[in-house]
C-alpha positions as CSV (number, residue, x, y, z in Angstrom):
1,M,0.1,-0.1,0.1
2,L,2.9,2.5,1.0
3,A,5.1,1.7,-2.1
4,K,2.0,2.5,-4.3
5,R,1.0,5.5,-2.9
6,S,4.8,6.1,-3.2
7,S,4.5,5.4,-7.0
8,R,2.0,7.8,-7.3
9,L,3.1,10.7,-5.5
10,L,6.2,9.7,-7.7
11,Q,4.3,10.1,-10.8
12,Q,2.6,13.3,-10.1
13,S,5.7,14.8,-9.4
14,I,7.1,14.0,-13.0
15,V,3.7,15.2,-14.3
16,K,4.3,18.8,-12.1
17,Y,7.9,19.2,-13.2
18,I,7.2,18.6,-17.3
19,A,4.4,20.5,-17.1
20,L,5.8,23.3,-15.5
21,L,9.2,23.2,-17.8
22,A,6.7,22.9,-20.9
23,M,5.2,26.2,-19.4
24,V,9.1,27.7,-19.5
25,K,9.1,27.1,-23.0
26,I,6.1,28.6,-23.8
27,V,5.9,31.6,-21.9
28,P,7.6,34.0,-23.9
29,T,5.2,32.9,-27.1
30,H,2.2,32.7,-25.4
31,P,2.4,34.4,-22.3
32,H,-1.3,34.8,-21.7
33,L,-2.1,30.8,-21.8
34,I,0.5,30.7,-18.5
35,A,-1.7,33.4,-16.8
36,D,-4.4,30.8,-16.4
37,Y,-2.3,28.5,-14.0
38,Q,-0.8,31.4,-12.2
39,D,-2.4,29.6,-9.0
40,E,-0.8,26.5,-9.2
41,I,2.4,28.0,-10.2
42,L,2.3,29.5,-7.3
43,Q,1.4,26.7,-5.2
44,S,4.8,24.7,-6.6
45,L,7.0,26.8,-4.8
46,D,5.6,25.6,-1.6
47,D,6.7,21.8,-3.0
48,E,8.5,19.8,-1.1
49,D,10.5,18.6,-4.1
50,V,13.1,21.0,-5.0
51,S,13.4,20.8,-8.7
52,I,9.5,21.7,-8.8
53,R,10.5,24.8,-6.3
54,M,12.9,26.0,-8.9
55,R,11.2,25.6,-11.9
56,A,8.2,27.3,-10.4
57,L,10.8,30.2,-9.7
58,E,12.1,30.2,-13.4
59,L,8.3,30.1,-14.9
60,I,7.4,32.9,-12.5
61,S,10.7,34.9,-13.2
62,S,9.9,34.4,-16.9
63,M,5.9,35.7,-16.5
64,V,7.3,38.4,-15.1
65,R,9.7,39.4,-17.6
66,Y,7.6,38.9,-20.2
67,S,4.8,40.6,-19.1
68,Y,6.8,43.8,-18.6
69,I,8.1,43.5,-21.9
70,S,4.7,43.5,-23.3
71,S,3.7,46.3,-21.2
72,C,6.3,48.3,-22.6
73,N,5.8,47.6,-26.0
74,A,2.0,48.2,-25.6
75,G,2.7,51.9,-24.2
């Protein structure tokens, strides 16, 4: 039972990591798509897995950077 639960948590962590990594790649061209997942991204900052926290920080940094760039271009 414990092994099954542990395996499921590992799978969830892998999926979360891959999703964050994909969003990092998408944010430069489609930041509006990533904005819909802002709450989930912020929750990832509290994940126990350091690699997920690092990807979340990278993504937030990219979101801020591209948001700033697009606001400068609009003005």
